[in-house]
N, C-alpha and C positions, 0 to 999 in steps of 0.2 A: 528618295528611298530612305527608310529609317533602319539603322543598324543597331543591334543590341551591344552594350558594352560587354567586355570580357567577363566582368564580375556578374552582370545580370544574366548573361548566357549560361554561365556555370551554375548559377542558382536555379534557373529554370530547368536545366538539364538534370540537376540533382533531384528536383521535385518529380520529374518524369521517371527517373530511375527508381526512386522510392515507391512511387505509385505502381510501377511495373513489378517491382519485387514483391510488394504486398499482394498484388493481384495474383501473382504466380505462386503464392504460398511459400515464399522463401523462409529463411530463418526468421524467428519472431523478433520484434523490436521491443526495446526497453524504453519506457517513458518516465522521465524524471522531472517532477515539479521543483523549481528553484524559487524559494521564498523571496529572496532579496532581489533577484534578477527579474522576477515577473515573467518567467518563461517555462516552457516544458522542453527539455532536451530529448532528442530522439537518438537512441543508440541502436545500431545494427548489431545484433548479437553474433552474427557470422564473422564480422570483421572487428568488432569491439571498437568502433569509431562512431563519433557523433556525426550523423548525417543531416542534421537540421535542428532548428529551434523554433518553437511556436510562441509568439507573444500572447500572453494570457493574463489579463487583470493586473493586480498589484502585488498580492501575496498569496500565490497558489500553494496549497498544501495537499489535502487528500485528493486522490485520483483513482478513477475506475474506468475501464474500457468496456464498451459494449461487446457482447458475445461475437458479433460479426466483425469486430475490429474497426468499424467505420467511425465511431464516435468516442470521444473522451469526455468524461464528466470530471470537473475539477473544482474543488471548493476554493474560494478566495476569501481569506480571513478579513482583509481590509474592506472589501466591497460587500461583505455579507451575502455573497451570492454563489450559486453553482453555475459555472460557465460550461456551455456545451460546445465542444470543439469538433469540427469536421476534419478528420485525419488527412484525407486526400487534399483538401483545400488549405490545410494548416491555418485555419482561422476560426475564431469564435463565431458561432452562428445563432446563439441564443443564450439567455440567462434566466435563472430562477432565483427569486429572492428567498433566502434561507433564514435570516436572523443573524444577530451579531456573533462574530467569531466562529464560523464553521471550521471544522478540522477534518477528521478522517471520513472517507467516503467508501461505501460498499455497494455492489450491484448484485441483484438477484441472478441466479443461474440462467433464467429465461430472458434476462435483460429488461423486464417490464418495470422494475422498481430500483430506485437509487435511495440508499439510506445515508444521511449525512449527520454526523455528530455536531451539535451546535452548543458551544460552551456556555455563552451567557444565559441562555434559557434553560440549561440543563435538560436538553431534549434531543430527540432524534427526528429530523425532518424526513418524511417519506415522500419521495417525488415519483409521480407517475410519468414514465419516460415517453408515453404516448401523447399525453396532453401537455407535458412539461410544466406541471403544476404541483405544488405541495398539497397533498390530500390529507395529511395528518401530521401533527407534532406530538410525539409521544414523550411524556415526561419520564425521566429516569431517576434513580435514587442517588447515583454518584454525581458529585459536582465537577464541572468542567469535563464533560465527556470528550474523549479523544478519537476513539475508533468505533465504527459500526460495521460489523462483518456478518454477512449471510452464511448460514450453514450450507454445505454442499447440496442438500436437498431443497434449499430455499424456504424451509419451514420456520427457521429461527433467525433472529438477529441478536448477536452478542455485542454488548456495549461496554467498553472500558472507560474509566474516568480518572483524571489526574488526582483529584481529591477524593479518595475513597479506598476501600479495601474489598471491593466486590465487583462482580460482573453482572450487569442487568441482562435479562433474557426477554426479548420481545417476540410474541407470536406474530409472525408476518401476515397471517390470514386475518386475524382479528384486530391487529395493530394495537395490542394491549401488552403491557409488561406482565410476565407470568412468574418470574423468579428473580431473586438476587442471590448469586452464588458467592460465598466468601472465598477470597484469595488473599494475596499479600498486599502490602501497602503500595499505592500508586500504580495500579495496573495500566499497561500501555498496549503493546502489540498483541494481536489475537490471530491464531491460525488453527485450522481444523485438519485432522487426519483425513487422508483421501476418502475413507469410507464414512466419514462424518460422525463416527462414534465417540471420538475424543476431541476436545478443544484445548488448545494450549494458550496460556496467558502469561506474558512477560510482565513481571512486577518490578518496577524500577528501584524503589527505595528498599524493598525486601531483598533485591538481588536474587530473585527466585523465578523459576518457571513453574506454573501450576498446571496440572493436567485435570481436566474436568470430564466426568462421565456425562455425555449429552443426554442420554435417556433418563438417568436418575437425577440430573441437575445437581450433582454433588462433586466436590473435589476428590480426586483419587490420591493426590500426593503432590510433592514439589521437589525440584532439584535446584540446588544453589549454584550460582555462576558468578564469577568475577565480582564487580562492584555495583553494577547497575544494569539490570535486564531491561532492554527497551523494545527492540523489534524481534519478531519470531517468524520462522518459516519452516514448514514441514516438507521433507523430500517427497517426491511423487510416489516412491515405494513405501512410504510411511515408516521406514526403519530408522531414519535420522531426523534430528531436530536441530535447527540452527538459530542461535540467539545472539543478538548484538548487545555489546556492553558499551553504553554511551560514555562511560568514564575511562575505561582502560583502553579503548580503541581496538577492540578485538571482537571476533565472532567465535562463540563457543559451539562445539559439536556435541550433541547428546544422543546416545543410543536409546531408542524408545523401548527396547525390550528389557534392558537392564536399568534404565533411568540413571545412567552414569555419564558423566562428562568424559568424552574420549579424546578431546584435544581442543586447541584454540588456534585461531589464525589472526595475525595482526593485520589491521586494515588502516583506515585514516582516522582523523580526529572526529569525535562525536558521531560514531556510526549510529544510524537511526533505523529507518524502515528498509526492508529488503524484498527481493523477489528471486525466484529460481526459474530456470528455463523448463519448459514442459518435459524435456527429456531428462531433466535432473542433472545435467552435466556441469552447469555453471550457475553460480550464485552471484547476484549483483547487490552491492551494499552502498546505500547513500551515506556519504560522510559529510555531515553538515558543516563542520568548521574547516574542512579541507577543500570544499568546493569540488569534490570528486566522487566518482563511483568506483569502488573496488570490485574487481572481477575475480572470483574464486573458482579454481578447479576443484570440484567436489570430490572426485575420486582420489585425487592426490592430496586433498586438504591443504592447499597452498594458494597464496595470492598470485595471480598471473600478471596483473597490471592495475594501475589507477587511471581512470578516464576523466580528464578535466571536463566539468560541466559548468552550470551557472553558480551563482552565490547562494549558499545555504540550501543545498538539496535536501528535501524533506523525506523522500522515499523513492521507491521504484515499483512500477507495474510492468509486467511483460505480457505481450500478446502477439 
C-alpha cells in the first residue's frame, strides 16, 4: 500500500480546499505574477494568505483572468508567449506565440479576446481565446507598449507605451487604431471609471494622472502625485482613484469629484500594478523590490499588512 508523505498530503488537501472555495463562490482570489520566480502566487483575500503558487514560464508579467475564473492568461517576456493556465489544475495547458517581449495583458468583458502589448514590435497582439491564435497584430504609435486595456463595454482597447506621451486607442471591432490621445511622458497604468466614460492614465515621468473623455477621445485634465505615477485603480463606486508611486513607495488617493489628492499610504519598495476587491474594501499593491503585496484597508486609508510572494511581483489581478 502506498502512503502519501505529510507534505504531499497537505499540498493535495490545499488544492481540494482551493477548488471547493472557488466553486462555492467564496472570497475572490488575488493572482500575482512574479517575474524573477517564474510563478503566480495565489492569495485568498478572505484570509490574506498565500494558498498556493503556479509555476509558469520564465518571466511572467501581464495577467488576465477569464470571466468565469477558470483560466489565467499570462504573458512571458522571456519566452515571447502567452501562457494559458488552468486554475483548478494549477498548470499551463497551452501557449500562444506573441512576439518578443510581451508585457501587459487585457481581456474583453465577454472573454472572447485577449490583447497583449508586445514591446519589440510596437504592437498589440489580439488573441482569439476560442481558437487560441493571434488573429491580428495592431501597430501602435508609442514605442515599447506596456498595457493594453479593454473599455468596460469592450469597444475600445487603450494602449500605453513607455517611450511616448500618448495613449493609442484601438477599435476592438475593426482591430484598427483610431486615435492617439496626448497625455504626460511615459504613460503606464490605465483604468476606466465603472461607467466607462472616463479613462485614467498614470504617467510615470510626468508624475501625473490624466483623465480622458472616452467619447470625445480628449484629455480632461491631470493631477500631480508624488514622484512617479505607475499603476492606477478606480474604486467600484467611481469616487476615488488610487495611484501607485514607484519611487516614493506610496499609494496616493484622489477624489474624482474634486480631482484633489486626499492622502497617501506607505507601502513597499517599487509599488507597481494594483487591484481592488469587487466590494471595494481592500486594495492589493504589488511591491516589485520588496517581493510582497501590500493590503490596504480602503475605508480607513491604511495598510493592513504585507504578504510575502515571489521575487519581483509585477502586478495583481483579482477574481
